N, C-alpha and C positions, 0 to 999 in steps of 0.2 A: 440594501437587504433587512426589513424589519425580526424583530425577534422571534415571531412566531415562524414565520420563513423558515432562521436559521433553525431553531431547537427542531421543527421536521425534516429538513436536510439532516440536520447533527442525529436524528432517530433514526432516519432513512439510512444513512451511513454507518451507524453502529448496529443495525438490522444485515448491511451487506458483511460487513465485518464476520458477522456471529453466522454467517450461512457460509461464506469463505472457509473460515476456519472448518466448521461441520465438515462441507463437502472435501476438503484436506482428509481430513481424519476419516471420513468414512470410505476415502482410496485405500487406507491404509488397516479398514476393519479395527479400528478403534485400539491399533496395536499400542500405543503411548505416545509418549513425547519424542523419545527415539526416534520411531518410526515417522511419526510425524513430519520430525527435523529434518530426516533422510529423503522423504518422498516431497518437499516442498524446494528441499534442494535443487533434487531432479527437476522437478516442472521449472526451476528458476531459471537452471544451464540451459534449458529448453527455449522457453521465453526467450532469453538472452541472443535473440539472431544475430548480432553484431560480433558476439564474444566479448564483447566488452568488462564483463565484471559486473555490471549493472545494467536495471531496464530501465529505460525511459519510461514516458506516459503510454505511445503510441505501443512498445512492447506492455506492459502492465495493463492495455485494455485490450489486445490480443485474448493473454491468459485469460482474462475477464470473460470475453467472449467464449474461449475455450472453454473455459467451465459452464457454460450457457447462462451465465449472468448479461441478459441483453434487454434494453429499453431502460436501464438503470445509469446512462452514461453518468449523470449530473452525482450521482452517491460514488460512482467509480473515480471522478476527477478529486473528489472531495476525501475520500479514502489513500486516493493517491497522496495528497498534500497532505494527510497526514499522517503518515508514514513518511516521506520524503521532509523530518525536520530539520533539515540542513538548507532546505530551498536551492540542494542544486539541483535540480529537475530528474535526476534520478534516485532509483535504490539500488543499494549494494543487497545483496543477501544476510549479510547482519541486520542493517536496518529491519528489512522486512519480517525474519525470523523473529528478531522481537519484540517488535509489533502484534506478531499476528500470533506467536506461540508463549513471549516471554522466553527464550532462546540464547543464550548468548547474555554476556550485558548492555546494555543500552548505549547507544549510536554515540560517538562522542558528538558534539555538535558545535558548530561553526557557529558562536554571537556573532560575529562582523557579518555572515551569509543574511542570517535573518534581517539587521540592520539595513542593510542594503536593499533589502526587498519592502521593507516597510517605506523606506525612504521613496524607492520607485514607486508603487501605491500609492501613497499620498499626494505624487506628483500627479500620478496620473486622473484621483480623484477630483 
């Protein structure tokens, strides 16, 4: 991927993130961060269909479709990867809330999981 494509994808991902945040805030009538956090937690639990306490990419994609974000699969995948800092393949509520609304503390990242992913990607290239 060249620099122009990457920056275009990053801008589109930023826009998708902003629109998702706006959608959650609209659904709470802009009642503030606490109301947004409650709404986000409710939505998160709804889309955690297997009750694992985390959502995987398929559950995240279903949530984005529910919020009417269709035709933006590449941006949705990029946003999921942005939030999945530990490269575990799923997002827990804390990761999601922190990245979307700055709620709670920064998620703890396992530095080794990123290194393993980086090594794996390097092998495939």
